[in-house]
N, C-alpha and C positions, 0 to 999 in steps of 0.2 A: 644607152640604155640596155638593160640587161634584161633577159626574158626570164619568167617566174619559173622557180623550181620544180620540176616535177616529182610528185610523191612516189615514194619509194614502195611499191605495189608488195614486195615481199616481206617488208616489216609490217605492213597492214595485215596481211595473211596470217602471219605468225601471231600477230596480238589477238586477232579473232578467233585463231584455233584455241589459244589458251583460255579466253573467256568463254569459249563453249565448253571446255573440258571443266572449267570451274563450276558453270550452272549444273552440269550433269552430275558432277561429284557432289555438289550440294544436296541434290534430290535424292540422290541416291542413299546418302548417310541419314537424311530425314526419313527414309523409308526403312533403313536398318534399325534406327532410333525407335520409331513408332512401332515397329512388330515387336521388337524386344521390351516394350512396356515403359522404357526411359521417358518417351513423350507420350502422354495420353490425353484423350478429348475431354474438355473440361464439360462435364455434365449440367445440364441447365436444372434449376431448383424454382420451387415457389410457383409463380403465376407463369413463368417462361416454360417451365416444364409441363404444366397443365396444358398449355396453349399448343406446346409441340407435340405433346402426346394425343390431343384430339385431332391435329392436323394429320399426323400419320395414321388415324383410324378413320379418316374421312372415307365416305363413299362418293365417288364423282356424280352418281346420280342422286345423292342426297339433297332434300331441300332445307335450306337453312332456315331457323327460327329463332328468335331471341326472346327470353323471358326475363324481364327484369326482377331483381330480388327486393321484396317489399319488406319493409320494417326490418332490415338487417341490422346486426350489429358488427363494428370492426373493432376486434380485440386484438391487440398488437400482442404478438408472441416471440419467444427467442428463436424459434425455428424458422418461421416465416416473417414477412412485414406484416401482413394481415391474415387472420383467419376469420373468413365469411361465415356467420351462423345466422341462417334465416330462420323465421318461424315456420313451424311446421305445416306442411301444406293443408293437414287434416285438423288444425287448430282451428277452433270456432269461439267466439266469443258471446256468451248466453247468460242472460242475468239469472242471479238465484233465485228470483220468484218474479212474476209479472207487477211488478212495482212501479206505479205510475208517478210516486212522489218525485224522483230525480228528473223525470221527464216534462213535468208540469210547471209552467211559470207561475210564481208565488204571487197572490192578490187576493183581497178579501171578498171573492165573488166565488158563486157556486162553479164547481168544474175545475177550480184554480187550487194550487196548494196554498194551505193555510200558513199565514205568516207566523213563523217561531216567535216565542216570547218566553222570558223567565220572570217569575214573580215569588215573592216571598209568602209564605202560609200564614195562617191566621195568627198562629203563636209566635210568628216571627223568629223562628228557630231553625228555618230551613227554606230552600229555594226549589221550585218546581219548575221544569222546562217543558213545554207542550211536545218538542221532539222525543223526549223521554219515552213517549207512549206510541212513538211508531209501531205498528203491529196490533193496535187495539183501537176499536171504535170510541171515539171521543165525543162528548157533548160539552161546550163551553157555554155557560149561561151567566150572562153580565146583568148584575142586579144591583139595587141598593136597599137599604131600610126603609127609606123614605118613600119608597116606589109602592103603591099598593097592588098593582098587578104582579110585582115581584114577589110579595109577601104571600100572594094568592097561589101563585104556581109553585113555588119551591117546595112544599110538602108533597106535591102531586109528582115532582121530579124526583124526590127521596123516595116515595113508593116504587116507581119504576125502576129507579137505579137499584133498589135491592132485589128485585126480581130478576134484572139480566146482569147483576155484577159478576155472577158465576160465569157468565160468557164472555167476559173480558171488558165489559162496558165500563168505561171512566167518564165521570162527570167532575168538571172543574166550576166550582161557582166562583167568578172572579166579581168581587166588590168593587163598587166605584168610590174607595175609601177617601180619595181626594174632597169627596164631597158629603162624605158621611161620617159617623161616629163609631169608633172601635168598641165602645162598650155596647152601644146599641147592636153592632155585628154579633157580639159575643151573646148577648142576650137572644137575639133572634136564633141563631144556631143552636143554642142550647135548648130553648123551648120547644122547638120542631125537630130535635133529635138528627139534625142533619149530620149524616156520616160521610158524604164524599169531601173532597178537599176544598177548602174556603181560601182563596187567593186574595191579596190585597194589590189591587192597581194603583200604587202609591204615586206613580209619575205619570199616570194616563197612558201608560204605554199600549195597553190593549185597545183602549178608546180610539187612539189615534191610528195604530196599525189596521185595525178592522173598520175603521170609519164608522163608529157607532152614534147613532143621532139620538136613539129613542132607547128607553128601557121599559121592560127587560129585552134584551137581544140574545137569541139562543142559536147557536151555530153548532151543526152537525158534520163532524169530521170524521172520514172512514179510517180503516186500519193503514192505509197508505198514506194519510197525511193531507188527503183532498176534501175540500168542502163539498158536501152533498147537499145540504140544504141550509137556509137562514129563515129564522122565523121573528118576526119582530111582535110585541105585545105578548101578553099571557096566553099560555096553552093549556089545554083541558088535559086532563090525566089519558085519557083515551087518544087523543090526538098525538100526546108526546108517546105514547106508548107504541103507535103505528109508526112515528118517525123512528124510534129506536130500532125496532123490528127491521125496518128498511135499511138502516145504517148498518146493521149487523151483516146484513145480507151481502154486502159489498166484499 
């Protein structure tokens, strides 16, 4: 048997010395190139740069707080991955007017938003929509020529309408034409010199939307589109005037 060969210590020492010299030379050359500008530090950009800058400026005694960005928009740009544009801190959302129309549920009841409708006028040449009169007090009177209380109250409504039309009062006389005669409507309007708009509920839209069971039914809608009063049956001239004055006050 032969004994294992002993390593040559001189060879090992020489190799180790060359390795040390190589490493030292590499560090020396890197230092020379870096100082001369051949090698430069890669500068961080975008979010990385922002984080690094904030870290460098941190006070060790500072207290950290985090504020989320609310309602921000992320817009891709050529310079950065995202540009964050938050809504200004002092921005406020204020209505242009104290308009409860958009905040009130729609229902044919007092203090609810009046259901909207569009009907043809008496001449059948145009269409009138209730919501077109937002900003004005509106009285909707549902009537028919065969209804004695309707015939009784409409001249009084005409008189009060003339008194308050210059204050923006709108009166819409909605006729139950589905159960009436167009010639009778024309004759009645002409005989009583009714100057407010007469509309024809040909498909019973209003009678269904407002759940009208009796004639006449008079609905008082304020300038915000909210129902303030509903009267069933004939109204005297004085009572109608009081209701209109109250309506205009809203």
